[in-house]
LOTOR-595595 format. One record per atom (N, C-alpha, C): residue number from 1; atom name; y, z, x. Coordinates in pm, 1 decimal, decimal comma, always signed. Example, Ala and Ser with C-alpha at 12.3 -4.5 7.8 and 13.67 -1.06 7.14 Angstrom:
BEGIN
+-----+------+----------+----------+----------+
: seq : atom :        v :        w :        u :
+-----+------+----------+----------+----------+
:   1 :    N :   -569,0 :   +780,0 :  +1319,0 :
:   1 :   CA :   -450,0 :   +780,0 :  +1230,0 :
:   1 :    C :   -330,0 :   +780,0 :  +1320,0 :
:   2 :    N :   -225,0 :   +708,0 :  +1285,0 :
:   2 :   CA :   -106,0 :   +714,0 :  +1367,0 :
:   2 :    C :     +3,0 :   +787,0 :  +1290,0 :
+-----+------+----------+----------+----------+
//
This chain:
BEGIN
+-----+------+----------+----------+----------+
: seq : atom :        v :        w :        u :
+-----+------+----------+----------+----------+
:   1 :    N :  +1576,2 :  -1104,3 :  +1389,4 :
:   1 :   CA :  +1474,2 :  -1228,6 :  +1398,7 :
:   1 :    C :  +1570,1 :  -1370,5 :  +1344,1 :
:   2 :    N :  +1583,6 :  -1445,7 :  +1391,8 :
:   2 :   CA :  +1634,7 :  -1582,3 :  +1384,9 :
:   2 :    C :  +1544,5 :  -1659,3 :  +1374,9 :
:   3 :    N :  +1608,5 :  -1763,0 :  +1248,0 :
:   3 :   CA :  +1491,4 :  -1842,9 :  +1137,6 :
:   3 :    C :  +1470,9 :  -1942,9 :  +1226,4 :
:   4 :    N :  +1389,7 :  -2034,0 :  +1315,4 :
:   4 :   CA :  +1362,9 :  -2145,4 :  +1316,3 :
:   4 :    C :  +1269,4 :  -2235,0 :  +1288,2 :
:   5 :    N :  +1329,8 :  -2375,2 :  +1253,4 :
:   5 :   CA :  +1248,0 :  -2473,0 :  +1140,3 :
:   5 :    C :  +1080,6 :  -2474,9 :  +1225,8 :
:   6 :    N :  +1006,4 :  -2536,4 :  +1189,0 :
:   6 :   CA :   +830,0 :  -2539,6 :  +1212,9 :
:   6 :    C :   +871,3 :  -2666,6 :  +1282,8 :
:   7 :    N :   +933,7 :  -2769,9 :  +1232,8 :
:   7 :   CA :   +941,1 :  -2882,7 :  +1391,1 :
:   7 :    C :  +1061,0 :  -2911,8 :  +1452,9 :
:   8 :    N :  +1175,0 :  -2787,8 :  +1438,2 :
:   8 :   CA :  +1243,7 :  -2788,4 :  +1546,7 :
:   8 :    C :  +1241,0 :  -2836,5 :  +1677,6 :
:   9 :    N :  +1127,6 :  -2752,8 :  +1727,5 :
:   9 :   CA :  +1087,2 :  -2838,9 :  +1890,0 :
:   9 :    C :  +1070,4 :  -2953,6 :  +1893,8 :
:  10 :    N :  +1001,5 :  -3034,8 :  +1810,3 :
:  10 :   CA :   +932,4 :  -3162,3 :  +1768,8 :
:  10 :    C :  +1056,3 :  -3219,8 :  +1794,9 :
:  11 :    N :  +1176,1 :  -3208,8 :  +1719,3 :
:  11 :   CA :  +1272,3 :  -3241,3 :  +1650,5 :
:  11 :    C :  +1355,4 :  -3270,2 :  +1822,7 :
:  12 :    N :  +1364,3 :  -3186,2 :  +1868,2 :
:  12 :   CA :  +1442,7 :  -3140,5 :  +1952,4 :
:  12 :    C :  +1398,5 :  -3226,8 :  +2135,9 :
:  13 :    N :  +1236,5 :  -3251,7 :  +2157,2 :
:  13 :   CA :  +1205,2 :  -3327,4 :  +2247,0 :
:  13 :    C :  +1220,5 :  -3475,2 :  +2199,2 :
:  14 :    N :  +1176,0 :  -3543,1 :  +2085,3 :
:  14 :   CA :  +1242,3 :  -3618,2 :  +2020,7 :
:  14 :    C :  +1367,0 :  -3691,1 :  +2031,7 :
:  15 :    N :  +1491,2 :  -3577,4 :  +2036,5 :
:  15 :   CA :  +1628,7 :  -3611,7 :  +2098,2 :
:  15 :    C :  +1607,2 :  -3626,8 :  +2217,3 :
:  16 :    N :  +1549,5 :  -3541,5 :  +2316,3 :
:  16 :   CA :  +1587,2 :  -3539,0 :  +2434,4 :
:  16 :    C :  +1541,3 :  -3681,9 :  +2492,4 :
:  17 :    N :  +1411,4 :  -3727,9 :  +2474,3 :
:  17 :   CA :  +1341,8 :  -3867,5 :  +2489,0 :
:  17 :    C :  +1426,4 :  -3976,6 :  +2437,7 :
:  18 :    N :  +1467,2 :  -3962,3 :  +2325,5 :
:  18 :   CA :  +1597,7 :  -4068,9 :  +2306,3 :
:  18 :    C :  +1699,1 :  -4104,1 :  +2359,9 :
:  19 :    N :  +1728,2 :  -3955,8 :  +2436,6 :
:  19 :   CA :  +1884,4 :  -4001,0 :  +2527,6 :
:  19 :    C :  +1837,5 :  -4033,0 :  +2631,0 :
:  20 :    N :  +1710,4 :  -3984,7 :  +2723,2 :
:  20 :   CA :  +1657,5 :  -4049,1 :  +2837,5 :
:  20 :    C :  +1632,8 :  -4149,3 :  +2787,9 :
:  21 :    N :  +1580,2 :  -4268,3 :  +2667,5 :
:  21 :   CA :  +1591,5 :  -4409,6 :  +2724,0 :
:  21 :    C :  +1665,0 :  -4458,9 :  +2713,7 :
:  22 :    N :  +1783,3 :  -4397,9 :  +2650,4 :
:  22 :   CA :  +1934,4 :  -4476,0 :  +2646,1 :
:  22 :    C :  +1982,7 :  -4471,1 :  +2727,3 :
:  23 :    N :  +1972,9 :  -4330,3 :  +2813,9 :
:  23 :   CA :  +2007,2 :  -4355,0 :  +3010,1 :
:  23 :    C :  +1951,8 :  -4459,8 :  +3060,3 :
:  24 :    N :  +1845,6 :  -4487,3 :  +3030,6 :
:  24 :   CA :  +1775,7 :  -4606,5 :  +3079,9 :
:  24 :    C :  +1786,3 :  -4704,7 :  +3107,4 :
:  25 :    N :  +1847,3 :  -4694,0 :  +3028,4 :
:  25 :   CA :  +1843,8 :  -4904,5 :  +2958,6 :
:  25 :    C :  +1969,1 :  -4943,1 :  +3007,0 :
:  26 :    N :  +2064,9 :  -4805,2 :  +3021,6 :
:  26 :   CA :  +2173,9 :  -4835,3 :  +3052,1 :
:  26 :    C :  +2198,7 :  -4804,4 :  +3158,0 :
:  27 :    N :  +2119,1 :  -4799,4 :  +3264,6 :
:  27 :   CA :  +2139,8 :  -4783,8 :  +3406,7 :
:  27 :    C :  +2065,9 :  -4911,8 :  +3453,2 :
:  28 :    N :  +1974,3 :  -4937,4 :  +3371,3 :
:  28 :   CA :  +1914,8 :  -5123,6 :  +3359,3 :
:  28 :    C :  +1999,6 :  -5249,4 :  +3382,6 :
:  29 :    N :  +2133,5 :  -5213,4 :  +3256,8 :
:  29 :   CA :  +2202,7 :  -5294,6 :  +3210,7 :
:  29 :    C :  +2337,8 :  -5332,2 :  +3324,0 :
:  30 :    N :  +2341,3 :  -5175,9 :  +3383,4 :
:  30 :   CA :  +2404,7 :  -5179,3 :  +3529,8 :
:  30 :    C :  +2369,0 :  -5289,2 :  +3614,2 :
:  31 :    N :  +2226,4 :  -5242,3 :  +3693,6 :
:  31 :   CA :  +2153,6 :  -5352,4 :  +3748,0 :
:  31 :    C :  +2195,9 :  -5485,3 :  +3744,4 :
:  32 :    N :  +2132,9 :  -5472,3 :  +3623,7 :
:  32 :   CA :  +2146,3 :  -5646,9 :  +3560,3 :
:  32 :    C :  +2296,5 :  -5717,9 :  +3606,3 :
:  33 :    N :  +2368,3 :  -5616,3 :  +3597,6 :
:  33 :   CA :  +2516,9 :  -5670,2 :  +3609,6 :
:  33 :    C :  +2541,1 :  -5690,4 :  +3732,8 :
:  34 :    N :  +2506,5 :  -5599,2 :  +3834,8 :
:  34 :   CA :  +2515,5 :  -5627,9 :  +3953,0 :
:  34 :    C :  +2442,1 :  -5736,2 :  +4031,5 :
:  35 :    N :  +2324,8 :  -5816,5 :  +3910,3 :
:  35 :   CA :  +2258,1 :  -5885,2 :  +3974,0 :
:  35 :    C :  +2120,3 :  -5875,8 :  +4066,7 :
:  36 :    N :  +2046,2 :  -5783,2 :  +3999,7 :
:  36 :   CA :  +1951,4 :  -5752,9 :  +4058,4 :
:  36 :    C :  +1848,4 :  -5740,4 :  +3896,4 :
:  37 :    N :  +1687,4 :  -5708,7 :  +3927,1 :
:  37 :   CA :  +1613,2 :  -5759,4 :  +3788,8 :
:  37 :    C :  +1524,7 :  -5659,5 :  +3836,1 :
:  38 :    N :  +1601,7 :  -5502,1 :  +3780,5 :
:  38 :   CA :  +1472,9 :  -5392,8 :  +3804,3 :
:  38 :    C :  +1382,9 :  -5383,7 :  +3621,1 :
:  39 :    N :  +1275,3 :  -5321,9 :  +3731,5 :
:  39 :   CA :  +1170,9 :  -5259,3 :  +3626,4 :
:  39 :    C :  +1204,4 :  -5126,4 :  +3628,6 :
:  40 :    N :  +1203,0 :  -5103,0 :  +3508,3 :
:  40 :   CA :  +1199,4 :  -4914,3 :  +3431,6 :
:  40 :    C :  +1087,1 :  -4914,2 :  +3358,5 :
:  41 :    N :  +1062,5 :  -4792,8 :  +3447,4 :
:  41 :   CA :   +964,8 :  -4714,2 :  +3402,6 :
:  41 :    C :  +1005,6 :  -4534,8 :  +3311,7 :
:  42 :    N :   +922,5 :  -4498,5 :  +3199,8 :
:  42 :   CA :   +963,5 :  -4373,8 :  +3124,3 :
:  42 :    C :   +883,3 :  -4275,9 :  +3128,6 :
:  43 :    N :   +876,3 :  -4183,5 :  +3245,2 :
:  43 :   CA :   +775,9 :  -4083,0 :  +3239,9 :
:  43 :    C :   +794,8 :  -3976,6 :  +3196,9 :
:  44 :    N :   +689,3 :  -3907,0 :  +3175,6 :
:  44 :   CA :   +689,0 :  -3749,7 :  +3078,2 :
:  44 :    C :   +602,3 :  -3644,3 :  +3179,4 :
:  45 :    N :   +676,9 :  -3548,7 :  +3183,4 :
:  45 :   CA :   +620,9 :  -3449,3 :  +3279,4 :
:  45 :    C :   +709,8 :  -3367,9 :  +3396,8 :
:  46 :    N :   +662,1 :  -3313,2 :  +3434,2 :
:  46 :   CA :   +739,7 :  -3284,5 :  +3560,5 :
:  46 :    C :   +815,7 :  -3347,0 :  +3668,3 :
:  47 :    N :   +897,0 :  -3315,5 :  +3706,7 :
:  47 :   CA :   +922,0 :  -3516,3 :  +3748,5 :
:  47 :    C :   +912,9 :  -3520,5 :  +3895,1 :
:  48 :    N :   +914,7 :  -3414,3 :  +4008,0 :
:  48 :   CA :   +869,9 :  -3442,7 :  +4119,8 :
:  48 :    C :   +673,2 :  -3524,7 :  +4125,4 :
:  49 :    N :   +606,0 :  -3421,9 :  +4002,2 :
:  49 :   CA :   +464,9 :  -3503,5 :  +4047,3 :
:  49 :    C :   +440,8 :  -3617,5 :  +3973,4 :
:  50 :    N :   +568,6 :  -3648,6 :  +3869,4 :
:  50 :   CA :   +543,2 :  -3774,4 :  +3770,5 :
:  50 :    C :   +566,9 :  -3865,5 :  +3876,4 :
:  51 :    N :   +687,8 :  -3861,8 :  +3989,4 :
:  51 :   CA :   +773,5 :  -3946,9 :  +4058,3 :
:  51 :    C :   +628,7 :  -3995,3 :  +4195,0 :
:  52 :    N :   +584,7 :  -3856,9 :  +4217,3 :
:  52 :   CA :   +461,8 :  -3920,9 :  +4340,8 :
:  52 :    C :   +380,8 :  -3959,5 :  +4286,9 :
:  53 :    N :   +326,8 :  -3906,5 :  +4204,6 :
:  53 :   CA :   +177,7 :  -3982,7 :  +4113,4 :
:  53 :    C :   +239,2 :  -4149,6 :  +4084,7 :
:  54 :    N :   +331,6 :  -4154,5 :  +4045,1 :
:  54 :   CA :   +305,2 :  -4336,5 :  +4018,4 :
:  54 :    C :   +318,7 :  -4388,2 :  +4115,4 :
:  55 :    N :   +428,9 :  -4342,3 :  +4252,6 :
:  55 :   CA :   +421,9 :  -4409,3 :  +4361,0 :
:  55 :    C :   +319,5 :  -4439,7 :  +4440,1 :
:  56 :    N :   +238,1 :  -4343,4 :  +4423,7 :
:  56 :   CA :    +96,3 :  -4316,0 :  +4507,7 :
:  56 :    C :    +54,1 :  -4383,9 :  +4363,9 :
:  57 :    N :    -30,2 :  -4434,6 :  +4235,1 :
:  57 :   CA :    -87,9 :  -4527,6 :  +4154,5 :
:  57 :    C :    -34,8 :  -4726,7 :  +4153,0 :
:  58 :    N :   +102,4 :  -4672,5 :  +4242,0 :
:  58 :   CA :   +140,7 :  -4827,9 :  +4252,8 :
:  58 :    C :   +183,0 :  -4853,6 :  +4434,2 :
:  59 :    N :   +118,4 :  -4782,9 :  +4517,7 :
:  59 :   CA :   +142,1 :  -4769,7 :  +4639,5 :
:  59 :    C :   +287,1 :  -4805,0 :  +4690,2 :
:  60 :    N :   +384,9 :  -4741,7 :  +4652,3 :
:  60 :   CA :   +521,1 :  -4773,2 :  +4692,3 :
:  60 :    C :   +522,9 :  -4770,5 :  +4820,9 :
:  61 :    N :   +637,6 :  -4813,3 :  +4885,4 :
:  61 :   CA :   +618,5 :  -4806,5 :  +5031,9 :
:  61 :    C :   +750,9 :  -4738,6 :  +5046,2 :
:  62 :    N :   +844,2 :  -4687,9 :  +4963,6 :
:  62 :   CA :   +952,1 :  -4600,1 :  +4945,6 :
:  62 :    C :  +1046,9 :  -4542,6 :  +4794,0 :
:  63 :    N :   +999,9 :  -4422,2 :  +4810,2 :
:  63 :   CA :  +1167,7 :  -4369,7 :  +4742,0 :
:  63 :    C :  +1280,3 :  -4384,4 :  +4741,7 :
:  64 :    N :  +1331,8 :  -4401,7 :  +4644,8 :
:  64 :   CA :  +1469,5 :  -4409,8 :  +4698,4 :
:  64 :    C :  +1514,4 :  -4251,0 :  +4546,5 :
:  65 :    N :  +1581,3 :  -4190,0 :  +4590,2 :
:  65 :   CA :  +1610,4 :  -4059,3 :  +4516,1 :
:  65 :    C :  +1709,7 :  -4002,0 :  +4519,1 :
:  66 :    N :  +1765,2 :  -3961,8 :  +4387,2 :
:  66 :   CA :  +1948,1 :  -3894,3 :  +4466,5 :
:  66 :    C :  +1921,4 :  -3756,3 :  +4469,3 :
:  67 :    N :  +2047,5 :  -3683,6 :  +4482,1 :
:  67 :   CA :  +2047,5 :  -3556,0 :  +4502,0 :
:  67 :    C :  +2171,0 :  -3475,7 :  +4399,9 :
:  68 :    N :  +2161,9 :  -3390,4 :  +4362,4 :
:  68 :   CA :  +2265,9 :  -3310,9 :  +4333,8 :
:  68 :    C :  +2360,2 :  -3262,6 :  +4420,1 :
:  69 :    N :  +2279,0 :  -3204,4 :  +4538,8 :
:  69 :   CA :  +2316,6 :  -3138,9 :  +4612,6 :
:  69 :    C :  +2367,3 :  -3007,5 :  +4598,0 :
:  70 :    N :  +2268,6 :  -2919,6 :  +4489,8 :
:  70 :   CA :  +2291,0 :  -2797,7 :  +4466,6 :
:  70 :    C :  +2253,4 :  -2703,8 :  +4639,8 :
:  71 :    N :  +2303,8 :  -2612,7 :  +4610,6 :
:  71 :   CA :  +2250,5 :  -2533,2 :  +4770,9 :
:  71 :    C :  +2241,8 :  -2377,3 :  +4719,3 :
:  72 :    N :  +2180,0 :  -2269,2 :  +4852,0 :
:  72 :   CA :  +2180,8 :  -2172,1 :  +4835,9 :
:  72 :    C :  +2112,5 :  -2116,1 :  +4711,8 :
:  73 :    N :  +2103,2 :  -2024,9 :  +4694,2 :
:  73 :   CA :  +2059,7 :  -1930,6 :  +4562,2 :
:  73 :    C :  +2000,5 :  -2018,8 :  +4410,9 :
:  74 :    N :  +2116,7 :  -2138,4 :  +4333,0 :
:  74 :   CA :  +2136,5 :  -2202,6 :  +4305,5 :
:  74 :    C :  +2013,8 :  -2307,4 :  +4267,1 :
:  75 :    N :  +2058,4 :  -2371,2 :  +4401,0 :
:  75 :   CA :  +1934,3 :  -2515,7 :  +4460,8 :
:  75 :    C :  +1788,6 :  -2386,0 :  +4447,7 :
:  76 :    N :  +1796,2 :  -2275,1 :  +4498,9 :
:  76 :   CA :  +1648,3 :  -2203,5 :  +4477,9 :
:  76 :    C :  +1587,6 :  -2188,5 :  +4376,5 :
:  77 :    N :  +1705,6 :  -2115,7 :  +4253,9 :
:  77 :   CA :  +1629,8 :  -2143,7 :  +4164,3 :
:  77 :    C :  +1584,1 :  -2220,5 :  +4070,5 :
:  78 :    N :  +1673,5 :  -2336,4 :  +4078,0 :
:  78 :   CA :  +1645,2 :  -2448,3 :  +3992,7 :
:  78 :    C :  +1550,4 :  -2539,9 :  +4031,4 :
:  79 :    N :  +1501,0 :  -2547,4 :  +4192,2 :
:  79 :   CA :  +1420,3 :  -2619,5 :  +4285,4 :
:  79 :    C :  +1485,0 :  -2747,7 :  +4297,6 :
:  80 :    N :  +1400,6 :  -2815,5 :  +4392,2 :
:  80 :   CA :  +1503,4 :  -2973,2 :  +4380,7 :
:  80 :    C :  +1405,2 :  -3051,1 :  +4394,0 :
:  81 :    N :  +1428,1 :  -3151,0 :  +4286,8 :
:  81 :   CA :  +1290,2 :  -3268,1 :  +4298,2 :
:  81 :    C :  +1322,2 :  -3357,8 :  +4384,6 :
:  82 :    N :  +1447,2 :  -3377,8 :  +4461,9 :
:  82 :   CA :  +1430,3 :  -3471,2 :  +4570,2 :
:  82 :    C :  +1391,9 :  -3362,9 :  +4681,3 :
:  83 :    N :  +1363,4 :  -3238,9 :  +4697,5 :
:  83 :   CA :  +1297,0 :  -3203,3 :  +4790,9 :
:  83 :    C :  +1177,6 :  -3174,8 :  +4811,2 :
:  84 :    N :  +1149,3 :  -3132,4 :  +4667,9 :
:  84 :   CA :   +925,5 :  -3178,4 :  +4645,2 :
:  84 :    C :   +888,4 :  -3350,1 :  +4688,3 :
:  85 :    N :   +984,4 :  -3413,4 :  +4653,8 :
:  85 :   CA :   +923,6 :  -3536,5 :  +4680,5 :
:  85 :    C :   +946,8 :  -3545,0 :  +4835,3 :
:  86 :    N :  +1043,6 :  -3513,4 :  +4837,5 :
:  86 :   CA :  +1032,0 :  -3580,8 :  +4996,7 :
:  86 :    C :   +909,3 :  -3494,4 :  +5107,4 :
:  87 :    N :   +923,7 :  -3360,7 :  +5056,8 :
:  87 :   CA :   +791,4 :  -3247,9 :  +5134,4 :
:  87 :    C :   +619,6 :  -3355,5 :  +5094,0 :
:  88 :    N :   +662,2 :  -3390,9 :  +4937,4 :
:  88 :   CA :   +490,0 :  -3393,7 :  +4908,9 :
:  88 :    C :   +440,7 :  -3575,6 :  +4942,6 :
:  89 :    N :   +542,3 :  -3673,1 :  +4916,4 :
:  89 :   CA :   +553,8 :  -3793,6 :  +4989,6 :
:  89 :    C :   +459,6 :  -3842,7 :  +5043,0 :
:  90 :    N :   +367,3 :  -3913,8 :  +5043,6 :
:  90 :   CA :   +243,3 :  -4019,6 :  +5150,5 :
:  90 :    C :   +360,1 :  -4140,2 :  +5180,8 :
:  91 :    N :   +490,2 :  -4133,5 :  +5151,5 :
:  91 :   CA :   +584,7 :  -4272,9 :  +5183,3 :
:  91 :    C :   +730,5 :  -4201,0 :  +5196,9 :
:  92 :    N :   +781,6 :  -4323,8 :  +5294,3 :
:  92 :   CA :   +916,1 :  -4235,0 :  +5310,6 :
:  92 :    C :   +991,5 :  -4201,3 :  +5216,9 :
:  93 :    N :  +1086,7 :  -4098,2 :  +5182,5 :
:  93 :   CA :  +1203,0 :  -4082,1 :  +5107,0 :
:  93 :    C :  +1300,1 :  -4134,4 :  +5125,4 :
:  94 :    N :  +1407,9 :  -4168,0 :  +5093,2 :
:  94 :   CA :  +1539,4 :  -4213,5 :  +5108,2 :
:  94 :    C :  +1609,3 :  -4102,0 :  +5004,2 :
:  95 :    N :  +1671,1 :  -4001,0 :  +5044,6 :
:  95 :   CA :  +1814,6 :  -3932,0 :  +4939,3 :
:  95 :    C :  +1917,7 :  -3937,0 :  +4955,5 :
:  96 :    N :  +1997,6 :  -3983,6 :  +4797,8 :
:  96 :   CA :  +2075,2 :  -4034,6 :  +4814,3 :
:  96 :    C :  +2179,2 :  -3907,5 :  +4781,6 :
:  97 :    N :  +2309,7 :  -3892,7 :  +4857,7 :
:  97 :   CA :  +2392,3 :  -3781,5 :  +4743,1 :
:  97 :    C :  +2514,2 :  -3846,4 :  +4679,7 :
+-----+------+----------+----------+----------+
//
């Protein structure tokens, strides 16, 4: 049996959150340099449900979401956030490939 430190999961989750915040900041910087003034939101949980809940709570008129283009068995096994959002959204969804 492999030994796993008591706080291993917490450390991994903290590192993942730190990395996601850094990616969000990098994307915001790129958008600002392109002349836009983006608002960033950092959510935790199931991506599709968090996106849908945020869009509903803030009465968004359009959701723009990316797609990695996974097809076939791989796409079915991993699930598709963009597919779930497009199927369950109460507002239009633009999927960018």
